[in-house]
N, C-alpha and C positions, 0 to 999 in steps of 0.2 A: 537655881536654887536646886542642888542634889537632894535627892528624896531616899535614895536606898542604893545599895550596892550590893552585887553579888561577888562571891568567892571563887576564884578559879581552883580547879580541882589540880594538885601539885602531881598527881600521877599521870596527867595527860595536858594537852594544850589547850583546855577550855579557856574561851576567851573569858574576860572580866568585864563585865556590864556594869552601867549605872545608869540609873533613873533620876531624872530632872524634869524640872518644868522649863520650856524655852523661855529666856529673858531678853533675847536680842531679835532683831529682824534677821540678822544672818542664820541664828538657829532657827526661825520660821521657815526661811527659805529651803534649809537643809531638809527640814521636815517634807516641804513640798516638793523637793526635789525626788524624795524617795516615795512619796505617794504618785509622782508622775511615772516614775519607773514602773511601778507595780501596778497600778491602777489603767494607766492609758497607754504606755508603751507594750508591755507584757500582754494585756488584754487584747491590742490592737484596735483601740478605740480612735480610729483617725480622726472623727470628727473633733475630737478634744485635744489634738495636738497642737502645740504651739511653738514657737522658736526659743521662748525662755526656759522651756523644759521644767515648769512648775504647774502643779495641781493646785490650784486656789480659786477661792471664791469670797463673797463679801462676808461670809462668816467668820473667817479666820482672823479678823483684826478684833472680833468680840469673844474669842473663845481663848482658853489655856491649851497648850500644847505638851503632851507627856512625850517626853524623848528618853529612848534607851540606845545609849551609846556603847561602842567596843570601846573600851579605853586602850587597847593596844592600837587599834589603826586610827581612832578618834572618829570613826564613821558611824553616822545616825543609821541604827539597824532596825528600829520599830518606834511608833508613834501612834498617840491616840488624840483625838480632839476632844476637849470637854468644855461644856458650856455650863454656867451657873444659872441661878434664877434670875440674878440682876442682870446679867448680861442678855438674858432672853427679853427681859423687860425693855432693856434699852434699845436693843435692835427692832424688837416688836414683835419676834417669833423665834420658836426653834427651828432648826433645820428640818425637823421632822414635818413640819406643817407645810413645807413644800409638796410633801406626799400624802399627808394624812390630814383630816378634820380632828383636832383634839379638843374639840370643845367639852365633851365629856369628862375631861381633865382639868378643867378650869380650877376647880377648887383645891387641886394640888399643887398647882404652879409655883407657890413660894417655896415649895419643898422639892422640887424636880430638877436633877442635874442630867444633862444628855451627853451622850458619849458617841463618837462617830469618826468615819476616816481610820479606822483600825488598819494598820498597814505594818507588815513585818516583811524584812528583806528575806528573798528566797534561802538564802544561805544560814539563817537564823530562825529556823522554824523547828524547834526541837522541843520547845516548850516554855524554855526559861524567859525568853522576851514577853510573851503573853501574860504569864505569870506575874511578872513585875509591872505590865501595863495596869492588870487588874489590880494589884496592890496600889498602885498609882491613882486608879479611880476611888478605891476605899478612903484613900488619905484625902483626895480632893473632896468627896461627898461628907467627911467628917468636918473638914474645914468649913465648908459651905453649909453645913447643918441641913442637909438633903435628905429625906426618908424614901425616896424614889430615883431610880435611874431608869431612863428611857434611850432608845436608839433603835435603828433601823439595821437589821441583818440581812444582808443580800445573798441571792441564789442565782448565781450564772445562767443564763438563758442559753449558752452556747448549744445546748443538744435541743434546741426548740421549745423548752420550756417544760419537758416531760418530767426532769426531777423536781422542778419547783412545784408542780402541781401534785406530784407524789408526797412531797414533803409538808405541803400545807394540809393534804387530806389526813396525813397521818397525825399532825401536831394540832388540827382541829378538834382531833378527839381525845387527845390526851393532855395537851398544855394549853388548852384555849383558857383566857382570861374570863372572870366573871362579866355578866353583861354591861354593870356600870363602867367596867374599864375598857370596853369596846371603842375602836375608832374606826372611822372610814376611811378608805382610800380615795385620793380625788381621781385616779385614773388606775381603776381596777386592773389586776393582771387576769385575764380571760383563761380561767382554769377547764372550763367545761368542753373546750376544743381539746384538750390534752389526753392523751390514752389513759387508761386506768392499768393496774397491774404491774406498773413500774417499779422496781425496788430504789426506794429512795437514798441518796447519797447526802448526807449532813455537811456542810461547812463548818469549819473548827470555830469559827466566832457565834455561829448559831448553837452550836454544841455547848460550848462555853456559857452561854447565856442559859440554856435550860438546865446545866447542871447546878447552876448557881440558884435556881428556883424562879426564873423569869417566866412570864406568862406571854404568849401571842395573842396580840390583843385584835384580831379579826382577820380580814382577807388582805391578801398582798396587794401591794402597788406595783406599777410596772413603771421602771425608770429606764426609759428608751436610751438616756444619754448614756448611761453606763451598762446599758443591755443586761438589766437584772429585774428580778422580781424581788421585792423588798417587803419583809415582814416587820411588822412595829412591836417592838419588845418592851414590856415593862418589867421592872424588878424592884418590888418593895424589899426593903432591908428587912422588913420584918420576917420575909420569906426565905431569906438568904440561908442555904442550907448550911449546917452546923460546921461541916468540916471547913467550908469556904469562908465561913464567918470567923472562926478560929485563926485561919491563916491570914484574910485581908483585913479584918477589924482588929485583930490583936496586936500585939507588939509587932514591927517589924522584923522579918526573919531574910536569910540569905539564902539563893537558890544557885544551882551551877548550869551553865549552858550544856 
C-alpha cells in the first residue's frame, strides 16, 4: 500500500521516493537487509552477523514496516518498524519492554504506538527520507487511533560512553518527562563513571524526537548487543510541536531528496 510520493526536482537528478507499508515477505526481507547493512555491517557488530545477511527478531512478524523506496533503482533506502497496541497485546509486550519497565504507562497502553529500528541508507541522509518516515508514523497513529508514540533513541558507545553520558545529563535537565511518565531501565547504563565536561553530539533520530516535543523518560538503558545506550522517548501527540503537527498530521505533502 503506497502512502506518499515525493516529487523529483526537474532542475537536478534528485531521486523520486515513495513511502509504503510492506505487504509481502520479500519486502520485509528487503527491510531486514537494509537494517543488517546499517546496524550490523557498518557498526561492525560481529556477534550479530549471520549468513542470511538479515537483521530480524521475533517482533518483525507482529509489526508493520514503513518502506521508503527510490523508484528509479527500486532500492529500499529507508525503513521504520511500527507496532500497534493490538499487536503489542497479541505478542505480550512492546520491544521497549526488553530494556525498560513500562508499568507506569500501563493506563496508556490502548493508545500507544511504538516505533523502532529507524534505518536510512547512507547515501540518502539529506532529510527527505526521515521526513517521509515521520509522515508515515503520523498516518499510522491516526489509523490506529493512538495518542502516544514511544521508542528507544540509541546513542553509540564507540567513544566509551562519554557522549551518551553528556547527552543524558543535558537532556535530564531540559527534556525530562514528568515523574508519572518515568520508566526504569532493566540494565542501566553506568553514567557516573564517564567524564563530565564532554560536549554532547546528538544523533539525528534523538534530535527529531526532541524537536517534535518528546520527553526523555528516565535513565538510559545499556544495550550490549548493539553497543549503545538507549533513551526511552515518549511523545504525546498533544505536545507535538505545531509546525510538525501541520506537516505530519495535516494533508500529505511532497518533499524532495
